[in-house]
N, C-alpha and C positions, 0 to 999 in steps of 0.2 A: 394286127395293130394293137399297141399297148394303150389301154384306156387312159384318158387324161383325168386327173383329179382336179376339180375346180369348185369354187363357191357355188352354192345353190342360187338359182334365179327363180322368180315366181313362175316363169313360163315352163319350168321343169316339173311343176306339180303334177300334171296328169301322168307323166312317166313314173314319177316317184310313187304315186298312188297305185299304178299298175303293178309295180314290183311288190309293194306292200301287200296287195291283195293276193298275188301269186304265191307269196311266201307266208301268208297269214296262218297263225295257229299251227305251226309246224308243217306248213304246206297242206293242211287238211281243212282249210276254211270251208264251212258248209253253212252259209248264211245267205238269205235271199236278197240282201241289200249290201253287197260287198263295198260299194262306194261309201256307204255310211260307216262301215267298219274302218276303212282307210282314213276317213276324216277323224273318227274317234281316236285312232292310233297316232295320227300325225299332227293334228291341230296344236297340241301343247308345245310342239317343237317349231313347226313352220309358222304358226300364228304369233308366238311369243318371242322366239329366238332364231329367226331364219338365218342370222349371221353365223350361227354355229352349226350349220348344215352344209355338207359337201356331197357332190355327186361325182360318179365316174361316168365318163362319156367316151364313146368311140364311134366314129362315122356319123356324128350327129345324133346318136341314140344314147339315152341314159341306160346304163346297165347295172348300176348300183348306187346306193346312197348311204349316208350316215347322218342321222339327226342326233342332236345332243342338247343338253341343258347345263349351263354353268351356274345355275342358281340353286339355292338350298330348298326353296319352297316349291318343289316341282308338283306335289300333290295339289296344292291350291291353284297353281298355274294350269294344270290339266283340267280341273273342274271349271275354271273360268273360261278356258278356251273352248270348252265343249258344251256350253249351255244349249246352243241351237241343235247340234246333233243329238244330244240327250233328250231334248223335247221331241224331236222327230222320232226317236226310238220309242219313247213313251206313247206317243200317238199311234205308232204302228202296232205296239203291243195291245193297247186298248181297243184298236180297231180290228184286231184278230189277224193282222198281216203275218205275224211270226208264229202264232200258235198252231197254224195249219201246216207248218213245216218243221219236222222233228229236229233237224240240225239247228235251225234258227231259234226254235223254242228253247232248246238246251243252252245255246249260247247266251240268249237274252236273260234267261233265268239265272244263269251263272253270273253274268255281268252285274245284275241288279242285286242279287241276294248273297252271293258268295265271293265274288272276285276281291272285294275290299278286305274280307276276312282272311283270305288266303295269300295276301300279299306278304312277302318276306320283309323283315326289317332291313334297313339300309343305313349306311353311315352318314352322319351329318357333315356338311361342308365339302362334299365330294362332287365332282362332275358326274353326269349321267348320260348314257348313250344307248342307241339302238341302231343297228344297221342291217341291211339286206342286199343280196346280190341276185341278179338274174341267174337262172339255173346253169347256163353255159359258161358262167364266169366264177363258179364256186370251185374250190380246191386249188386255186392258184395263189398268186401273191396280191390280188386286188384288195381283199379284205385287210391284209396287213398294211397296205399302203394307205387305205382310208383311216385305219387306226393311228398310224403314225402322224397323219395330218391333224387328226383330232387331238392326239396326245401333245403335240407341239403347242396347240392353242391352250389347252388346259394347263400345261406347265407354265406358259407365258403369263397366265392369269394368277399364278401363285397357288393353285389348288393342289392338295396333297395326293390326289389320285382320282380314280373314277370307279363307278360301278355299273353293272348291267343287270337287268331282270330277265331271266330266261327259264325255259323248261328243261328239266333233267329227267332222263329215263334210262332204261337199260341200254338203249342204242346210243344215248348221249349222256354218259355218266360225268360226275364232277371231276374225275381224274383227267378227263380230256382237257379241261380248262386249267386245272392245277398244273399240268405239264407245260402250259404256256405262260406260267407266272401269275395266275390268278389265285385268289383265296376265296374259299366258300364262306361267305359271311352269315347267311341264314337260308333256310329252306322250309317250305311247308307243303303238305299234300295238296294237290290241285285236283278238283273234282270235275273239271271240264271234259276230260277225255275218258272214253270207255275202253279203248283198245289195250291199254297197259297202264300200270301205276306211273304217275308223273308227279314230280315235285316242281313247284315254282320256287326258283332260287335266286338269290342275290350273290353275284360274284364281284370281287373287288380287286383292283390292281393299284398298288401304291408305288411311288417312285423310289 
């Protein structure tokens, strides 16, 4: 059955969070509080601009999502949307919840001390997106269909294009995205992963 692309509804949130957790940090999420990770990642979109989110559904089950922002001040939006999760993260850190778990300790230390310094530059006035699919729906045309739905909305709002922030590595080089019409805008070394050199990159597509 071909998945249906439809607008996000608040009742979709548990399934969207499930996919976000399963695909988090290149599918290597090692964090003792994955639900908190999902909220940190999704709140800036679902809390502030839910009308710019779409899900892919088949048989009553959400198998993919695309969240996006059509506003230029996304960094401020992200911070405002995550006050409560960040306070919870800080309380967990001070209480020793994360320091006793190597993966959680590394992630929280990176988030607090390095993530903001390792963020690549991005263009002003462009839309921004993030999307993920369940493992059994990758490699087909579902991602392309979600992107087309998003692109139609961004074009309709008069935006010049969009960008995404992602991780580049030997297994996922920049040329993979350049072959699909994207341009590498900026990249910076990311210290979160130990298994191989990784760059946090901004890729851009203009109409």
